[in-house]
N, C-alpha and C positions, 0 to 999 in steps of 0.2 A: 409743792409736789415734787417728788423724787423721780427724775427721768432717767436715772442710771439703770443700765441693764442688769438683770439678776446675775448674781455670781455663779461661777461654774460649780462651786461647792454646794450651793443651794439647789441648783437643778439636779445635781448628782444625788442629793439627799432625797429629793422627791422621787426620782426614778428607783432608788433603792427601796423606798417605802412601798412603792407600787408593786415592786418585785416580791417583797416579803408578803404583801397582802395576797398576791396571786398564788404564791407557794403555800400560804396558809389555807386558802380556799381549796387548792388541789389536795392538800393533806386531809382536810375535812371530807371532801368528796370521796377520796379513796377509803376513808374510814367507814363511810356509810355505803360504799359500793362494794358489796361482797362478790368476790370472784372465786367460784369453785375451783379447787385444785385437782379434782379427779371426778370420775363418772359417778361415784357414789355421792359425793357432795353436790354435784350437779342435779342428780335425781332428787335429792332431799330439797334443794332450792326450788325445783319445779313443783314438787308436791306442796311446798309451803305456799307458792304462788297460787296453786289451786284452792288451798284452804282459805286464802285471803280473797278469793273470787276473781283473781286476775285471769285464770284459765278455766275453761269449762271441763267437766269430767271427761268427756269424750276426747278432747284435745290432750288432756293429761295422759290418758291411756295410750294414745298414739305416740306421744313423745317418749313415754317410758318404753313402749314397744320398739321404737327406733333405737333407743339406747341398748335394748336388750339384744337386738340382732348384731350389735357391734362387739358383743362379748360371747354370745352363745355359739355353739358349733353345729355342724351339720348333723352329727349324731343325736342332737337334742330334739330335732324335729323330723328326721327322716322316717319314712314308712319302712318297717323292717321287712326283710326278704320274704318271710312266710306270708306276708300280706300282699305281695306284689303279684300281679297277673302277668306271667311271661308267655311269650310265644316261642316255641322251639323252632330252630332253624329249619329242620327238616319236616315240620308239620305240614299237613295238607290243609287248605282252607276249610274243607268240610269238617275237620277236626277241631280247629280253633275258633271258627266264626261263632258257634254257639256261646263259647266262653267270653268272647269279645262283646257280644250283644248283651249278655247277662250282666257283665261288669259295669257297662255304661261309661267306661273310661274313654279318653280320646287318644291316649298314647300308650304304647306297649313295648317294653324292652324285648328284643329278640335274642334268645340265648342259644349258644352253641353248647349242647350238653356233653360233647366229647371232651372239651377242655374247660368247661364252665366259664366261658368268656362271653361278653356281650358283643353281638354282631352289629347292632344298631338299634334305632328306634323306629317303630312302625306306627304311623298315624292312622287312626280308624277311618278317616275320610278317604284314604287311599284304597280301602277295601270296597267302597261303594260300587264301582263297576263290576265287581266279581260276586255280587249278591246273586245275580242271575246265573243259573246253572250253565248256560251256553257259553259264558265267558271264562269259566273256570279253567279251561284248557290253556288259556293264555297267561295264567297266573305264574309269576316268578317273584318270589319274596325278595330275592337279593336286589331286584331292580326298584323295589318300593321303599326299602328301609333307608333311614337317614343316619349320618354319623352320630354316635352317642358321646355325650360329655361325661367324663369320669372325674369324680372328686373324692378326696380322702374324707373320712369321718371327722377329722379334726379341723377342717376348713371353717373359718369364721363365716357367719351367715351374711354379714354385710359385704364381704368380698365375693361370696357366691352370688349374691343378688346382682352386684355390678357385672359379674362375668356372664350371668344368664341374660341380662339385658343387652350386653354388648354383642353376644353371640346369637341373640334372638332364639335362645333355647328355652323351653318350658320345663324340661326335665333333665335331671342328671343322675347317673348311676353312682352309688356310694360304695367305696372300697375300704377295707380295713388296712392295717399296716402291712399285711402280707399280700395285698392285691386281690383278695377274695371279695365277692359281691356280698354286701351286707344289707342292701336296701336301695331305695330310690328317694330322691327329694325333688319336689317341684317348686316352681316360682310361687305357686299359691301357698305352699307350706310356709315359705318365708314371709310372704305378705301377711298371712294370718297372725304372725307373731307381732305385727305392727297394728293391724286394724281389727283383729279379732277374727272369729270364725267367718269364713266366706261360704255362703250357700250357693249351690248351683242347681240346675234342673235335675241332677242325679242324686242330690242329697235328700233323701226321703226322711221325713220326720226329724229334721235336724233341730226343730224347735223343742224336741223332747230330749230326755237324758239317755234314752235307750234306742238304738237303731239296729235293725236286723241286717246282717251282712251276708248270711248264707243260711241254708237249712239247719235249724237248731244251733245257730251261732250268732252272737250279738256283740255289738260294740257299745260299751256302757261307760258313761262318764264317771270318773272317780268321785264326783261330787253328788252322785245319786244317793238320796237318803235311803237308809237300809229298809225302812218300812215300805218305801216306794218299790225298791227292788223285790222285796218279798211279795208284794201285791202282784207285780208283773209276772214273776216267775214261780209263784206259789211255793216259795222257799221259806225256810225258817231260820235265817241268819239272825243272830242275836244283836239287838241294838242297845243292850244294857250299858256297855262301855264305849261304844262308838256310834257316831251319827251317820257317817257316810260309808259307802262301799270301799272307797280308797283307804279309809282309816282301818277297817277290819282286815283288808288285804295286807296292808303294810304291817299290821300287828302280827299276822301269821307268818310273814317272811322273817320277822325278827332282825331284819337288816334292810338297807335301802336296795331295792331291786333294780335290775337292768332291763332294757327292752327284751322281750321274748322270754323272760323268766316266768315260770308257771308254778302254780300251787293249787292243791285241791282242798276245798273247804266244804264240809257238809254236803258232799255228792255233786258239787259244782267245780268246774275247772276254770281258773282265772289266769289269763296270760296278759302280762304287761304289754300294752300296745304302744304307749308313748308316755314320756315324762316331760315335766316342765319345771325348771327352777327347783330341783331337788324335791319334787313331789309327783305323785302319779297323776297322769291326765286322763288317759283312756285305758280301759281294760276290756279284753276280749273274753267273752263268757260263753261256756257251753256246758251242757248237762253230761255228767259222767254216766256212761251206759251201765 
């Protein structure tokens, strides 16, 4: 029996062999562990995981939505100025209260019409004490409004979401590069990019593709089939070459439209209400008199 201790060279050889094995295992692991290099590759990897059953469809949509808000800008989801319900700084309650009640909104930008600047935000709940006529004499709008958050159209949605949460604001006023008001954006608008459409008690008929927003004015999904549109509006838009309202509207523009761009087709006026990922999302529709 050999009682001599192992040589230093033999021990060194074993350590070197184990090190080579570890390095080889690490190399094999790295070859099979795909690491996305950008958001596009990450999105592709996530979709592949969904196709293999690792992620449910709803989870996939939320993850893709979260990635989307990190690249999209405020202008992609904002409510354009023509669709905003404003309260003018010098308006009397009896003048704007009917408009507030009809809209069903909870927050209203207060506009100074002399310089076209926002004075602040008025919460509808602050008006409750003044519903009664005897309290109207005590009404002072300047004491009720709250400071407004102003954001540029180019701000990324993920940054806006963080700012809204930190400041506990639910609405921001959107400005263009010249400082002019172009619309508003709410925290709900951003969250809908992640979780999909959020219905509330004021969203009537949101389960349908067509929603009435004013007398003889409708907000219509661009995905509305043309035959459904024709049936609802007794119109005669051709469905020979296009299946959806968005398709036929895009065709008549002959270019990619911007929010608030308008076009007339067969006696109907179509105004682009919102866009999403280079496609039309919602269209405001009214009959041409």
